C-alpha positions in Angstrom: 188.7 112.7 98.4 192.5 112.1 99.0 193.3 115.6 97.5 190.7 117.2 99.7 192.2 115.5 102.8 195.7 116.7 101.9 194.5 120.3 101.4 192.7 120.2 104.7 195.8 118.9 106.4 197.8 121.8 105.0 195.3 124.3 106.4 195.5 122.7 109.8 199.3 122.8 109.9 199.3 126.4 108.7 196.8 127.4 111.4 199.0 125.8 114.1 196.4 126.3 116.7 194.6 123.0 116.9 195.2 120.0 119.0 197.5 117.0 118.0 194.5 114.6 117.9 192.9 116.6 115.2 196.0 116.1 113.0 195.7 112.4 113.6 192.1 112.4 112.5 193.0 114.2 109.3 195.8 111.8 108.6 193.4 108.9 109.2 190.9 110.4 106.8 193.6 111.0 104.2 194.8 107.4 104.5 191.2 106.1 104.2 190.6 108.2 101.1 193.8 106.9 99.5 192.8 103.3 100.4 189.4 103.8 98.8 191.0 105.2 95.7 193.4 102.3 95.6 190.6 99.8 96.1 188.6 101.4 93.2 191.7 101.1 91.0 192.1 97.4 92.0 188.5 96.7 91.0 188.9 98.6 87.8 192.1 96.8 86.9 190.4 93.4 87.6 187.5 94.2 85.3 189.8 95.5 82.6 191.7 92.2 82.8 188.5 90.3 82.2 187.6 92.6 79.3 191.1 92.2 78.0 190.6 88.4 77.8 187.4 89.0 75.9 189.3 91.3 73.5 191.8 88.6 72.8 189.0 86.5 71.2 188.8 89.0 68.4 186.9 92.2 67.6 183.7 90.2 66.9 183.5 88.8 70.4 179.9 88.5 71.5 178.5 89.3 74.9 178.0 85.6 75.4 181.8 85.2 75.6 182.1 88.2 78.0 179.3 86.7 80.1 181.3 83.4 80.4 184.5 85.2 81.4 182.6 87.2 84.0 181.0 84.1 85.6 184.3 82.2 85.4 186.1 84.9 87.2 183.9 84.3 90.3 185.7 81.0 90.9 188.9 82.9 91.7 187.3 85.8 93.5 187.9 84.6 97.1 191.6 83.8 96.5 192.2 86.9 94.4 190.9 89.3 97.1 191.5 87.3 100.3 193.3 90.2 101.8 190.8 92.9 100.9 187.2 92.0 101.6 186.0 95.5 100.8 187.4 95.3 97.3 185.8 91.9 96.9 182.4 93.4 97.9 182.9 96.2 95.3 183.8 93.7 92.6 180.8 91.5 93.4 178.5 94.5 93.1 180.1 95.5 89.8 180.0 92.0 88.3 176.4 91.7 89.3 175.6 95.0 87.6 177.3 93.9 84.4 175.5 90.6 84.3 172.1 92.3 84.8 172.9 94.6 81.9 173.7 91.4 79.9 170.3 90.1 80.9 171.9 87.0 82.5 169.7 87.2 85.6 170.5 83.7 86.9 174.2 84.4 87.1 173.6 88.0 88.4 171.4 86.7 91.2 174.1 84.3 92.4 176.7 87.1 92.4 174.5 89.6 94.2 173.4 87.1 96.8 177.0 86.4 97.6 177.4 90.2 98.1 174.3 90.2 100.4 175.7 87.3 102.5 179.0 89.1 103.1 177.7 92.6 103.5 178.3 94.3 106.9 177.8 97.6 108.6 180.9 99.0 107.0 179.5 98.3 103.4 179.0 101.7 101.7 175.3 102.5 101.5 175.6 103.5 97.8 176.9 100.1 97.0 174.1 98.4 99.0 171.5 100.5 97.1 173.0 99.6 93.8 172.8 95.9 94.7 169.2 96.3 95.9 168.3 98.0 92.6 169.7 95.1 90.6 168.1 92.5 92.8 164.8 94.3 92.2 165.3 94.1 88.4 166.0 90.3 88.7 162.8 89.8 90.8 160.9 91.9 88.3 161.9 89.7 85.4 161.0 86.6 87.4 157.5 88.0 88.0 157.9 88.5 91.8 156.6 92.0 91.7 155.9 92.5 95.4 159.4 91.4 96.3 160.9 93.6 93.6 158.9 96.7 94.8 160.0 96.0 98.4 163.7 96.0 97.3 163.4 99.4 95.6 161.8 100.9 98.7 164.6 99.5 100.8 167.1 101.0 98.4 165.4 104.4 98.7 165.6 104.1 102.5 169.3 103.3 102.3 170.1 106.3 100.1 168.2 108.7 102.3 170.7 108.0 105.0 173.6 109.3 102.8 174.4 112.9 103.4 175.9 113.5 100.0 173.9 114.3 96.8 172.4 111.0 95.6 169.9 112.3 93.1 171.5 110.4 90.2 171.2 107.0 91.9 167.8 107.9 93.3 166.7 108.5 89.7 167.9 105.0 88.7 166.0 103.4 91.6 162.9 105.2 90.6 163.2 103.9 87.0 163.2 100.3 88.3 160.3 101.1 90.7 158.3 102.5 87.8 158.8 99.4 85.7 157.5 97.3 88.6 154.4 99.6 89.0 153.8 99.2 85.2 153.9 95.4 85.4 151.4 95.7 88.3 149.0 97.6 86.1 149.5 100.9 88.1 150.3 102.9 85.0 149.4 106.3 86.4 151.8 105.8 89.3 154.4 104.5 86.9 154.3 107.6 84.7 154.4 109.9 87.7 157.4 108.0 89.2 159.3 108.3 85.9 158.5 112.1 85.7 160.1 112.4 89.1 163.1 110.3 88.0 163.6 112.5 85.0 163.4 115.6 87.1 166.1 114.2 89.4 168.3 113.2 86.5 168.1 116.6 84.8 169.2 118.2 88.0 172.5 116.5 87.8 173.0 115.5 84.1 172.8 117.2 80.8 169.7 116.7 78.6 171.7 114.6 76.1 173.7 112.7 78.7 173.5 108.9 78.5 171.8 108.6 81.9 169.2 111.2 80.9 168.5 109.3 77.7 167.8 106.1 79.6 165.3 107.8 81.9 163.5 109.6 79.1 163.3 106.4 77.1 161.7 104.7 80.1 159.2 107.5 80.4 158.3 107.4 76.7 157.8 103.6 76.9 155.5 104.0 80.0 153.5 106.7 78.2 153.1 104.3 75.3 151.9 101.5 77.5 149.4 103.9 79.2 148.0 104.9 75.8 149.4 108.4 75.7 150.9 107.9 72.3 151.2 111.5 71.2 153.3 112.5 74.2 155.3 109.2 73.8 156.2 110.1 70.2 157.2 113.6 71.3 159.6 112.1 73.9 161.1 109.8 71.3 161.7 112.8 69.0 163.6 114.5 71.8 165.5 111.3 72.4 166.6 111.0 68.8 167.7 114.7 68.9 169.8 113.9 72.0 171.4 110.9 70.3 172.4 113.0 67.3 173.8 115.8 69.4 175.9 113.3 71.5 176.8 111.2 68.4 175.4 108.0 69.9 173.2 106.9 67.0 175.0 103.6 66.9 175.0 102.8 70.6 173.1 100.2 72.5 170.9 103.0 74.0 170.1 104.0 70.4 169.0 100.4 69.6 166.7 100.4 72.6 165.2 103.8 71.7 164.6 102.8 68.0 162.9 99.6 69.3 160.6 101.5 71.6 159.9 104.2 69.0 159.1 101.4 66.5 156.7 99.8 69.0 155.0 103.2 69.6 154.6 103.8 65.9 153.2 100.3 65.5 150.7 100.8 68.4 149.6 104.1 66.7 149.0 102.3 63.5 151.9 103.8 61.5 153.0 100.4 60.2 155.5 101.4 57.5 157.3 103.9 59.8 157.4 101.1 62.4 158.8 98.7 59.9 161.8 101.0 59.1 162.5 101.6 62.8 162.3 97.9 63.7 164.9 97.1 60.9 167.2 99.8 62.4 166.8 98.5 65.9 167.2 94.8 65.0 170.4 95.4 62.9 171.9 97.6 65.6 171.0 95.4 68.6 172.1 92.2 66.8 175.5 93.8 66.1 176.1 95.3 69.5 174.3 92.9 71.9 173.4 89.5 70.4 170.8 87.2 71.8 169.2 88.3 75.0 165.8 88.9 76.7 165.6 92.4 75.3 166.5 91.2 71.8 163.7 88.6 72.1 161.2 91.2 73.0 162.3 93.3 70.0 162.1 90.3 67.7 158.7 89.5 68.9 157.3 93.0 68.3 158.8 93.0 64.8 157.1 89.6 64.2 153.7 91.0 65.4 154.2 93.9 62.9 154.8 91.4 60.1 151.7 89.6 61.1 149.7 92.9 60.9 151.2 93.5 57.5 150.1 90.1 56.3 153.6 88.6 56.1 152.6 85.4 57.9 155.6 83.2 57.0 158.1 85.9 58.1 156.1 86.5 61.3 156.0 82.8 62.2 159.8 82.5 62.0 160.4 85.6 64.1 157.8 84.9 66.7 159.0 81.3 67.3 162.6 82.5 67.5 161.6 85.2 70.0 159.7 82.8 72.2 162.6 80.3 72.4 165.1 83.2 73.1 162.9 84.7 75.9 162.5 81.4 77.6 166.2 80.8 77.5 167.2 84.2 79.0 164.2 85.1 81.2 163.2 81.6 82.2 160.2 79.6 80.9 158.1 80.5 83.9 158.8 84.2 83.9 156.1 86.8 83.2 158.1 88.0 80.2 158.1 84.5 78.7 154.3 84.2 79.2 153.6 87.6 77.6 155.6 86.8 74.6 153.7 83.6 74.0 150.6 85.7 73.3 152.1 86.2 69.8 151.9 82.4 69.3 148.2 82.6 70.0 147.8 85.6 67.7 149.7 83.6 65.0 147.4 80.7 65.4 144.3 82.9 65.0 145.8 84.4 61.8 146.3 80.9 60.5 142.7 79.9 61.4 144.0 77.4 64.0 141.4 78.4 66.5 141.6 75.4 68.9 145.4 75.9 69.2 144.9 79.6 69.9 142.4 78.9 72.6 144.7 76.4 74.2 147.7 78.7 74.3 145.6 81.7 75.6 144.1 79.5 78.4 147.6 78.3 79.5 149.0 81.8 79.5 146.0 83.2 81.4 146.3 80.5 84.0 150.0 81.0 84.5 149.8 84.8 84.7 146.8 84.6 87.1 148.9 82.4 89.4 151.7 85.0 89.4 149.8 88.3 89.1 146.4 87.5 90.4 143.2 86.8 88.4 142.1 90.5 88.3 145.3 91.8 86.8 144.7 93.8 83.6 147.1 91.6 81.6 145.2 88.5 82.7 141.9 90.2 81.6 143.6 90.9 78.2 144.6 87.3 77.7 141.1 86.1 78.7 139.7 88.4 76.0 141.9 86.7 73.4 140.8 83.3 74.7 137.2 84.3 74.3 137.9 85.4 70.7 139.5 82.1 69.9 136.7 80.2 71.6 134.1 82.1 69.6 135.8 81.4 66.3 136.3 77.8 67.1 132.7 77.1 68.2 130.7 79.7 66.3 129.5 81.3 69.5 126.6 83.7 68.9 127.4 87.4 68.8 124.7 88.1 71.4 126.1 85.6 73.9 126.4 87.2 77.4 130.1 86.0 77.6 130.9 89.0 75.4 129.1 91.4 77.7 130.9 90.2 80.8 134.3 90.4 79.1 133.6 93.9 77.7 132.6 95.1 81.1 135.9 93.7 82.6 138.0 95.4 79.8 136.1 98.7 80.1 136.8 98.8 83.9 140.5 99.6 83.3 141.6 102.4 80.9 144.9 100.4 80.3 142.8 97.8 78.4 141.2 100.3 75.9 143.0 98.6 72.9 141.9 95.0 73.6 138.5 96.5 74.5 138.2 98.0 71.0 139.5 94.7 69.5 136.8 92.7 71.1 134.1 95.2 70.1 135.2 94.9 66.5 135.5 91.1 66.8 131.9 91.0 68.0 130.8 93.2 65.1 132.4 90.8 62.6 130.6 87.9 64.2 127.3 89.7 64.1 127.8 90.6 60.4 128.4 86.9 59.6 125.3 86.0 61.6 123.2 88.7 59.7 122.6 90.7 62.9 123.1 94.1 61.2 121.8 96.2 64.2 124.1 94.5 66.7 127.0 94.7 64.2 126.4 98.5 63.8 126.3 99.1 67.5 129.6 97.4 68.3 131.4 98.6 65.1 130.5 102.1 66.1 131.8 101.7 69.6 135.0 100.1 68.3 135.5 103.0 65.8 134.9 105.6 68.6 137.6 104.0 70.7 140.1 103.5 67.9 139.8 107.2 66.9 141.1 108.0 70.4 144.0 105.6 70.1 145.2 105.5 66.5 146.3 107.6 63.6 143.4 108.4 61.2 144.8 106.2 58.4 145.8 103.3 60.6 144.6 99.9 59.3 142.7 98.9 62.5 140.8 102.2 62.4 139.9 101.6 58.7 138.8 98.1 59.6 136.3 99.5 62.2 135.0 102.0 59.6 134.5 99.2 57.1 132.6 97.1 59.7 130.3 100.1 60.4 129.6 100.7 56.7 129.0 97.0 56.2 126.5 96.9 59.1 124.6 99.9 57.5 124.6 98.2 54.1 123.2 95.0 55.7 120.5 97.0 57.5 119.5 99.5 54.8 120.1 97.3 51.7 120.1 100.4 49.4 122.6 101.5 46.7 124.0 104.4 48.8 124.8 102.2 51.8 126.3 99.5 49.5 128.5 102.2 47.8 129.7 103.5 51.2 130.6 99.9 52.1 132.4 99.3 48.8 134.3 102.6 49.2 135.5 101.6 52.7 136.6 98.2 51.3 138.6 100.0 48.6 140.4 102.1 51.2 141.3 98.9 53.0 142.6 97.4 49.8 144.9 100.4 49.3 146.3 100.3 52.8 146.5 96.5 53.4 147.0 95.3 49.8 144.8 92.9 47.8 146.5 89.8 49.1 146.5 90.6 52.8 144.8 87.7 54.7 142.6 90.1 56.7 141.5 92.0 53.6 140.4 88.7 52.0 138.4 87.8 55.1 136.7 91.2 55.4 135.9 91.2 51.7 133.9 88.0 52.2 131.6 89.8 54.7 
């Protein structure tokens, strides 16, 4: 900017035909540009000073020590920048940005609210939009979804008033907006918003640029959550190619991508591929990032995979650690903290502690309903788990109308196809135990049909559904051919789950 002003000044002097007041304007613009550049350097120097203090603690300094230095620096902010309020504003915005990236949302909110209180008409709109984006992220993690969405919309309005090209920052705002829409259960809108964000980002950044990788990762994760697993896996393959071409396989972005890729492979039923990816992600994120809300989510997903693989002791340790960490960093009443507690209920079911599972599910459902509303898809999913726990605890009949009501609720929203299939298979198991072969066959068939749409052909949940269907036919027909088909299905399960897997042992008793 300063260079441009100087060139412009030279042109005006050479022309020699313009008024003196125009020369004054140009000199004022030049001085303003130089002041802005100096202010940016001041903010950069201040942040580098903070980072320098972190570096003095040794090469193994963790983000926790950096977080403390960042928050401690706030105590001196007013005195350090008493003569330059604009630089103080820029620094508050940058500190808030860093604290959000460290998942320290409480400290970030304090910093960004200080920015908001001191913002004036002369505050640069790009800076205001950045702060609004980060405040939206904080509200998102607190479960205040309507407030978060309103902040992103305000940020978009602010950026529209800027004449310069803001497609990069618009893309970042859209990513946050898409995450909020996803939490609201509006998956189709979330995916569409992320496609728009990716288009904007590719217009200003290379396909393997760090900013492009972030947007594509968000799109892949949203595709995964909406059940579009094939496309999500294609996006992850493109992401890994981008990481390799830019030599960022050991970056924090890579850790996030490996984690999401692992979750997608897990959701698709490719357990051993997911196990390898989770190990990569855990090792990398632990080394680069340390404890945080995102690390808690990763640890929880890895624990759920261990539970699916039958490694109950390992799963128990990881899940409890993940829950404690998420409550610490996201807050015990946050939506994230409630969602991660679902794993505690699933663990209790795996350990046959049905009353405990029912209690945890009920508490999570009540808390989420108070925040998200009783009709939210996540609440319906939790209530489905609560019904499963209740049925196992009480021996509820497989023909009980409570199952019909819950299956209708799950079937009303495509986002709940997976829990819908789970409850169908659960009902088939109950019917088999209660010698209701016809009912078991009907629901096992519906479960199998759904899982074929959602899962890899050799995934354990799909093989379980096939076994339940074969078992129902054997119970109904009671002939050698049907019994052989049931035994063959059980042998396939033994091969994929292992003879000591808790779920294999339960199924073999049917």
